C-alpha positions as CSV (number, residue, x, y, z in Angstrom):
1,X,6.8,-28.8,-25.6
2,X,6.4,-24.7,-26.7
3,X,8.3,-21.7,-27.6
4,X,10.1,-20.0,-25.1
5,X,8.4,-16.3,-24.4
6,X,8.3,-13.9,-21.7
7,X,5.2,-11.6,-19.8
8,X,4.8,-9.5,-17.1
9,X,2.5,-9.0,-14.9
10,X,1.3,-5.9,-13.2
11,X,-2.3,-5.1,-11.5
12,X,-3.7,-2.0,-9.4
13,X,-2.4,0.7,-11.2
14,X,-4.7,3.2,-9.6
15,X,-4.2,6.3,-12.7
16,X,-4.7,9.6,-11.3
17,X,-5.1,8.3,-7.9
18,X,-5.5,11.9,-5.4
19,X,-3.8,11.2,-2.6
20,X,-5.7,12.5,0.3
21,X,-4.3,13.9,2.8
22,X,-1.3,15.6,2.7
23,X,-3.2,19.4,2.0
24,X,0.7,20.6,4.4
25,X,2.4,19.4,2.7
26,X,4.1,21.9,-0.3
27,X,3.1,21.8,-3.5
28,X,6.0,21.2,-4.8
29,X,5.0,17.6,-3.1
30,X,1.3,17.4,-3.8
31,X,2.3,17.2,-7.5
32,X,4.9,14.5,-8.1
33,X,2.1,12.8,-5.8
34,X,-0.4,13.6,-8.6
35,X,1.9,12.2,-11.8
36,X,3.5,9.4,-9.8
37,X,1.0,6.4,-10.7
38,X,1.6,8.1,-14.8
39,X,5.1,7.7,-14.2
40,X,5.6,4.8,-12.9
41,X,3.1,3.6,-15.4
42,X,5.4,5.4,-18.2
43,X,8.2,2.8,-16.1
44,X,6.0,-0.1,-17.0
45,X,6.1,0.2,-20.8
46,X,10.4,0.6,-20.2
47,X,10.4,-2.0,-18.8
48,X,8.2,-4.3,-21.4
49,X,10.5,-2.7,-23.8
50,X,13.6,-2.7,-22.1
51,X,13.1,-6.8,-21.7
52,X,11.4,-7.3,-24.3
53,X,7.9,-8.1,-23.5
54,X,5.9,-10.9,-25.5
55,X,2.9,-9.3,-24.1
56,X,1.7,-7.8,-20.7
57,X,-1.4,-8.7,-18.5
58,X,-3.3,-6.3,-15.8
59,X,-5.0,-8.0,-13.2
60,X,-7.6,-4.9,-12.7
61,X,-7.5,-1.8,-11.3
62,X,-6.1,0.2,-14.0
63,X,-8.1,3.4,-12.6
64,X,-8.1,4.4,-9.7
65,X,-12.3,5.3,-9.8
66,X,-15.3,3.8,-11.9
67,X,-15.6,7.6,-13.5
68,X,-12.0,7.3,-15.1
69,X,-10.9,10.7,-15.5
70,X,-10.0,12.0,-19.0
71,X,-6.1,12.9,-18.5
72,X,-5.9,8.9,-16.7
73,X,-7.7,7.3,-19.9
74,X,-5.8,9.4,-22.7
75,X,-2.2,8.6,-20.8
76,X,-3.0,5.0,-20.6
77,X,-4.0,4.6,-23.6
78,X,-1.0,6.4,-25.1
79,X,1.9,4.2,-23.4
80,X,0.0,1.2,-24.4
81,X,-0.6,2.2,-27.6
82,X,3.3,2.9,-27.9
83,X,4.4,-0.3,-26.3
84,X,2.2,-1.7,-29.1
85,X,4.2,-0.6,-32.1
86,X,7.1,-2.0,-30.7
87,X,5.8,-5.5,-30.7
88,X,4.1,-5.5,-26.5
89,X,0.8,-7.1,-27.2
90,X,-1.5,-6.1,-23.6
91,X,-4.0,-8.4,-22.0
92,X,-7.2,-6.4,-19.2
93,X,-9.0,-7.5,-17.1
94,X,-11.2,-4.2,-14.9
95,X,-11.8,-4.5,-11.0
96,X,-13.9,-3.2,-8.2
97,X,-12.8,0.6,-8.9
98,X,-12.4,1.0,-13.0
99,X,-16.1,-1.9,-13.2
100,X,-18.4,-1.8,-16.4
101,X,-20.7,0.1,-15.3
102,X,-18.2,3.4,-14.2
103,X,-18.0,5.7,-17.0
104,X,-15.7,6.5,-19.7
105,X,-15.0,8.2,-23.3
106,X,-15.7,6.7,-26.1
107,X,-12.3,6.4,-26.0
108,X,-10.7,3.1,-28.1
109,X,-8.0,0.6,-27.0
110,X,-5.1,0.9,-29.7
111,X,-4.4,-2.1,-31.5
112,X,-2.6,-4.7,-30.2
113,X,-4.6,-4.5,-26.4
114,X,-7.6,-7.1,-25.5
115,X,-10.0,-5.5,-22.9
116,X,-11.8,-8.8,-21.1
117,X,-15.9,-8.4,-20.9
118,X,-17.4,-9.1,-17.8
119,X,-20.2,-10.7,-19.0
120,X,-18.1,-14.5,-19.3
121,X,-14.9,-15.7,-18.6
122,X,-12.7,-15.2,-22.6
123,X,-10.1,-17.0,-24.0
124,X,-6.6,-15.8,-25.7
125,X,-4.5,-17.0,-27.3
126,X,-1.4,-14.9,-27.2
127,X,2.2,-15.0,-29.4
128,X,5.7,-14.6,-29.1
129,X,7.0,-11.3,-31.3
130,X,7.6,-14.0,-33.7
131,X,4.2,-15.1,-34.3
132,X,4.8,-18.1,-32.7
133,X,2.2,-20.1,-30.4
134,X,2.9,-18.8,-26.7
135,X,-0.5,-19.4,-24.2
136,X,-3.9,-19.3,-24.0
137,X,-5.0,-16.0,-21.6
138,X,-8.0,-15.9,-19.8
139,X,-10.1,-13.0,-18.0
140,X,-12.8,-11.7,-16.5
141,X,-13.4,-8.3,-15.9
142,X,-16.6,-6.9,-13.1
143,X,-19.8,-6.1,-14.3
144,X,-19.6,-3.2,-11.2
145,X,-18.3,-2.5,-7.9
146,X,-19.3,-5.0,-5.8
147,X,-19.1,-8.9,-7.2
148,X,-19.2,-11.8,-4.8
149,X,-19.1,-14.6,-6.6
150,X,-16.4,-17.0,-6.8
151,X,-15.1,-15.9,-10.2
152,X,-12.2,-18.7,-10.4
153,X,-15.2,-21.0,-10.8
154,X,-15.3,-19.9,-14.1
155,X,-12.2,-20.6,-16.1
156,X,-12.0,-24.0,-17.9
157,X,-9.0,-24.6,-19.2
158,X,-9.6,-25.1,-23.2
159,X,-6.8,-27.5,-24.7
160,X,-4.6,-26.5,-27.5
161,X,-1.5,-24.3,-26.3
162,X,1.4,-24.7,-24.3
163,X,0.9,-22.7,-21.0
164,X,-2.1,-21.4,-19.7
165,X,-2.5,-17.7,-18.0
166,X,-5.7,-17.0,-15.8
167,X,-5.8,-12.9,-14.8
168,X,-8.1,-12.5,-11.9
169,X,-8.8,-9.5,-9.4
170,X,-9.8,-11.0,-6.6
171,X,-9.1,-11.5,-2.8
172,X,-7.6,-15.3,-2.0
173,X,-8.2,-17.0,1.0
174,X,-10.6,-14.4,2.3
175,X,-7.8,-11.6,3.6
176,X,-8.8,-9.7,6.1
177,X,-7.3,-6.5,4.9
178,X,-9.4,-5.6,2.3
179,X,-12.6,-6.2,0.5
180,X,-13.9,-9.2,-0.3
181,X,-14.1,-9.3,-4.3
182,X,-14.9,-12.1,-5.6
183,X,-13.6,-14.2,-3.0
184,X,-11.5,-17.6,-4.4
185,X,-9.5,-20.2,-2.3
186,X,-6.0,-21.5,-2.8
187,X,-6.3,-25.0,-3.3
188,X,-9.4,-24.1,-6.1
189,X,-7.1,-22.0,-7.9
190,X,-3.9,-24.2,-7.5
191,X,-6.2,-27.9,-8.5
192,X,-7.7,-25.3,-11.8
193,X,-5.0,-26.5,-14.0
194,X,-3.6,-22.9,-14.9
195,X,0.4,-22.8,-15.3
196,X,-0.3,-18.9,-13.8
197,X,-3.1,-17.2,-12.3
198,X,-1.8,-13.2,-12.8
199,X,-3.8,-11.6,-10.0
200,X,-4.5,-8.4,-8.1
201,X,-6.6,-6.7,-5.9
202,X,-3.7,-6.8,-3.4
203,X,-1.5,-3.6,-3.1
204,X,1.5,-6.2,-1.3
205,X,3.9,-7.8,-3.1
206,X,3.0,-11.9,-2.9
207,X,3.3,-15.2,-4.1
208,X,1.3,-17.5,-2.5
209,X,2.4,-20.9,-4.6
210,X,4.4,-22.2,-7.4
211,X,4.2,-24.8,-10.2
212,X,1.4,-23.5,-10.5
213,X,1.9,-19.7,-9.5
214,X,-0.1,-17.7,-8.0
215,X,0.8,-14.5,-8.0
216,X,0.1,-11.0,-6.3
217,X,2.4,-8.4,-8.2
218,X,1.3,-5.5,-5.6
219,X,0.5,-2.0,-6.7
220,X,2.5,-0.4,-9.0
221,X,2.5,2.8,-6.8
222,X,2.4,2.9,-3.2
223,X,-0.8,5.7,-2.4
224,X,-0.3,5.7,1.0
225,X,1.7,5.2,4.4
226,X,-0.1,1.5,4.7
227,X,1.9,0.8,1.4
228,X,5.5,1.2,2.2
229,X,8.0,-0.4,-0.2
230,X,8.9,-2.0,-3.3
231,X,6.0,-1.6,-5.3
232,X,6.6,-2.3,-8.9
233,X,5.2,-5.3,-11.6
234,X,7.2,-9.0,-12.4
235,X,8.7,-9.9,-15.2
236,X,8.3,-13.6,-16.1
237,X,10.2,-15.9,-18.2
238,X,9.0,-19.6,-19.6
239,X,10.5,-21.5,-21.1
240,X,9.6,-24.8,-24.1
241,X,9.2,-27.1,-21.6
242,X,6.8,-24.8,-18.8
243,X,9.8,-24.2,-16.5
244,X,8.6,-20.9,-14.5
245,X,11.5,-17.5,-13.6
246,X,10.5,-14.3,-12.2
247,X,12.7,-11.2,-11.4
248,X,10.9,-8.1,-9.7
249,X,10.7,-4.7,-10.7
250,X,9.7,-1.9,-8.5
251,X,9.1,0.8,-11.7
252,X,7.2,3.1,-7.7
253,X,7.8,7.3,-9.1
254,X,7.5,7.9,-4.8
255,X,8.6,5.3,-2.1
256,X,6.4,5.9,1.2
257,X,7.8,4.4,4.6
258,X,8.0,3.8,8.3
259,X,10.9,5.0,9.5
260,X,11.7,3.6,13.4
261,X,13.6,6.3,15.1
262,X,14.1,5.7,19.0
263,X,14.7,7.9,21.7
264,X,16.5,5.1,24.5
265,X,19.4,6.5,25.3
266,X,19.2,10.4,23.9
267,X,19.1,13.3,26.9
268,X,19.1,16.4,24.7
269,X,16.9,18.0,21.9
270,X,19.9,17.9,19.5
271,X,20.7,14.3,19.9
272,X,17.3,13.8,18.8
273,X,17.2,16.4,15.6
274,X,20.2,14.8,14.4
275,X,19.0,10.6,15.3
276,X,15.4,11.7,12.5
277,X,17.9,13.4,10.5
278,X,19.8,10.2,10.1
279,X,17.1,8.2,10.0
280,X,15.2,11.0,6.4
281,X,18.8,10.6,4.8
282,X,18.8,7.2,4.6
283,X,15.8,6.6,3.8
284,X,16.8,8.9,1.1
285,X,19.8,7.4,0.4
286,X,18.0,3.9,-0.2
287,X,15.8,4.8,-3.9
288,X,18.1,7.5,-5.6
289,X,15.9,9.2,-8.3
290,X,13.7,8.6,-6.1
291,X,11.1,11.2,-4.0
292,X,10.1,9.5,-0.7
293,X,7.1,9.9,1.9
294,X,8.3,9.4,5.6
295,X,6.6,8.3,8.7
296,X,9.2,9.0,11.4
297,X,8.1,6.7,14.8
298,X,9.6,7.6,17.7
299,X,9.1,4.9,20.2
300,X,11.9,3.6,23.0
301,X,11.9,4.9,26.9
302,X,13.8,7.7,28.0
303,X,14.4,11.3,28.9
304,X,13.0,13.0,26.3
305,X,9.3,11.5,26.6
306,X,7.9,13.2,28.7
307,X,9.5,16.8,26.4
308,X,7.4,15.3,23.4
309,X,3.6,14.5,25.0
310,X,3.8,18.9,25.0
311,X,1.2,19.5,23.1
312,X,2.0,21.0,19.5
313,X,5.2,19.1,19.8
314,X,5.0,17.3,17.2
315,X,4.0,19.5,14.9
316,X,6.8,21.5,15.7
317,X,9.6,18.3,15.6
318,X,7.9,18.2,11.8
319,X,8.8,21.6,10.7
320,X,12.0,21.8,12.2
321,X,12.8,18.5,10.1
322,X,11.8,20.3,7.2
323,X,13.5,23.3,7.2
324,X,17.1,21.3,7.9
325,X,15.8,18.7,5.3
326,X,16.9,19.6,1.1
327,X,13.5,21.3,-0.7
328,X,11.3,19.6,-2.8
329,X,11.7,22.2,-5.0
330,X,15.6,22.0,-5.5
331,X,16.1,18.2,-6.2
332,X,14.9,14.8,-7.3
333,X,14.9,12.7,-4.7
334,X,13.5,14.5,-1.9
335,X,11.7,13.6,1.5
336,X,8.8,14.6,2.9
337,X,8.5,14.0,6.5
338,X,4.3,13.5,6.1
339,X,4.2,12.9,9.7
340,X,5.7,12.4,13.2
341,X,4.4,9.3,15.8
342,X,4.9,9.3,19.1
343,X,5.2,6.2,20.9
344,X,7.5,6.5,23.8
345,X,6.9,5.7,27.3
346,X,9.0,7.0,29.9
347,X,11.3,6.5,32.6
348,X,9.0,6.4,34.9
349,X,8.0,2.8,35.1
350,X,4.3,2.4,36.0
351,X,5.1,-0.7,37.0
352,X,7.0,0.4,40.2
353,X,4.3,3.2,40.9
354,X,1.5,1.0,40.8
355,X,2.8,-1.0,44.0
356,X,3.2,1.7,45.7
357,X,1.0,4.0,48.5
358,X,-1.0,6.3,48.3
359,X,-3.9,8.4,46.1
360,X,-0.7,8.0,42.6
361,X,0.0,4.5,43.1
362,X,-3.7,3.3,43.7
363,X,-4.6,5.8,40.1
364,X,-2.0,3.9,39.1
365,X,-3.4,0.5,39.6
366,X,-7.2,1.5,38.9
367,X,-5.6,2.6,35.1
368,X,-3.8,-0.1,34.6
369,X,-6.5,-2.1,35.4
370,X,-8.7,-0.7,33.0
371,X,-6.0,-0.8,30.0
372,X,-6.1,-4.6,30.3
373,X,-9.8,-4.9,29.8
374,X,-11.3,-4.3,26.8
375,X,-14.6,-3.2,27.7
376,X,-13.2,-1.4,31.1
377,X,-10.8,1.0,28.3
378,X,-13.4,1.3,25.5
379,X,-16.3,2.9,28.6
380,X,-12.9,4.6,30.3
381,X,-12.2,6.2,26.9
382,X,-16.2,7.2,26.3
383,X,-16.7,9.2,29.4
384,X,-13.6,10.9,28.9
385,X,-14.3,11.5,25.3
386,X,-18.3,12.3,25.8
387,X,-17.9,15.8,24.6
388,X,-15.9,14.8,21.8
389,X,-18.9,12.3,20.7
390,X,-21.2,14.5,20.0
391,X,-19.6,14.9,16.2
392,X,-20.9,12.6,14.3
393,X,-17.4,11.9,12.1
394,X,-15.4,12.5,15.4
395,X,-17.6,9.2,17.0
396,X,-17.2,7.3,13.8
397,X,-12.9,8.0,14.4
398,X,-12.7,6.6,18.2
399,X,-15.2,3.9,17.8
400,X,-13.0,2.4,15.0
401,X,-9.9,2.3,16.6
402,X,-8.4,-0.4,17.6
403,X,-7.5,-2.6,21.2
404,X,-4.4,-1.9,21.0
405,X,-5.0,1.9,20.3
406,X,-6.9,2.6,23.6
407,X,-4.4,0.6,25.4
408,X,-1.6,3.3,24.1
409,X,-3.6,6.3,25.0
410,X,-4.9,5.3,28.2
411,X,-0.9,4.4,29.4
412,X,-0.1,7.8,28.0
413,X,-2.4,9.5,30.1
414,X,-1.5,7.7,33.2
415,X,2.4,8.2,32.4
416,X,1.8,11.7,31.8
417,X,-0.8,11.9,35.3
418,X,1.6,10.7,36.8
419,X,4.9,12.6,35.9
420,X,2.2,15.5,36.3
421,X,1.6,14.8,39.6
422,X,5.2,13.6,41.0
423,X,5.9,17.4,39.3
424,X,3.8,18.7,41.8
425,X,4.6,16.7,44.7
426,X,8.6,17.8,43.8
427,X,7.3,21.8,44.3
């Protein structure tokens, strides 16, 4: 039996993330994004004090870059210092973004903050606010960015504590969406004798296992439309017998969302505008007090499809939507549509056209055959983009497109060709 205690598990703060790709956004939007990682850090500190946490563990990538900005270091130092003065200690490991070989200012960690080194797995006793032994905390930081060793195998449980927490920045079971740093297997973690693996590196919230717990809290603040949904940290309460209760708290200051708007049944531009504005307003209402950056994706089949295919249509719609929404300069819980992706289909069905005789039917049949064969699809697109492929960056971008994207491009090209040829016949 041990003393009950509460700790917070956070990871991947990425302080001072640059938020690239929003050059067309209003200055107030860019500044809110630039400050969002620090706002999330402040909320983490407030959560620790409000929940009367005994300590906090942060599982790597506190900073976005190995050469940490002075601003980020000073903000973190101040926040962790404020927490320590209120009785909340912090235990840190560094990951691939903020590895130990990066450049950092000569600043001292506040009393009550401990950063694990990179030479070996270290162990520290964490106490409750009342001074009772709570848990052993084990951790190891990255010495350099690319760590290919399975660091989990270095963790060895010691005797002498009622609960054991391992803090590690790692890729469990080789998730292909993340760099395979410190690769390890779930079964290795589960059989290691630790009660709680506090993981970092994966930016999605995941509980891989319970008893023993193996947990990714996700990152504290989404940094792009690829990081949508709730972002924050876990408050973990452990009772005297070792039972674990976990509660997730959303701490992000800016929420990223991908919003799907169907065009089915829409026949007029007014209807489409209202559908998109309604979807954006619903996104704003669902995140009170916070800002939202949204990617709109139009899907479905309908009469608006051909109008949406016009050159520059997406940008025109974006500008119009932004003018209709409340200005980010006038309200805190604004919503900003950052892009509009058109994934719609026309009322003209290619499968029916492919059954026709004549040039158009033959064209669509050949196109559909190419779209169904990955090699033929790539060959056809390479031929169509031959002049563009002379530019190295464009060529690299084109080569990085997935099979599904190539099929989609070919299908849209066929729909546009069929529509233009039908119009030509009618005239």
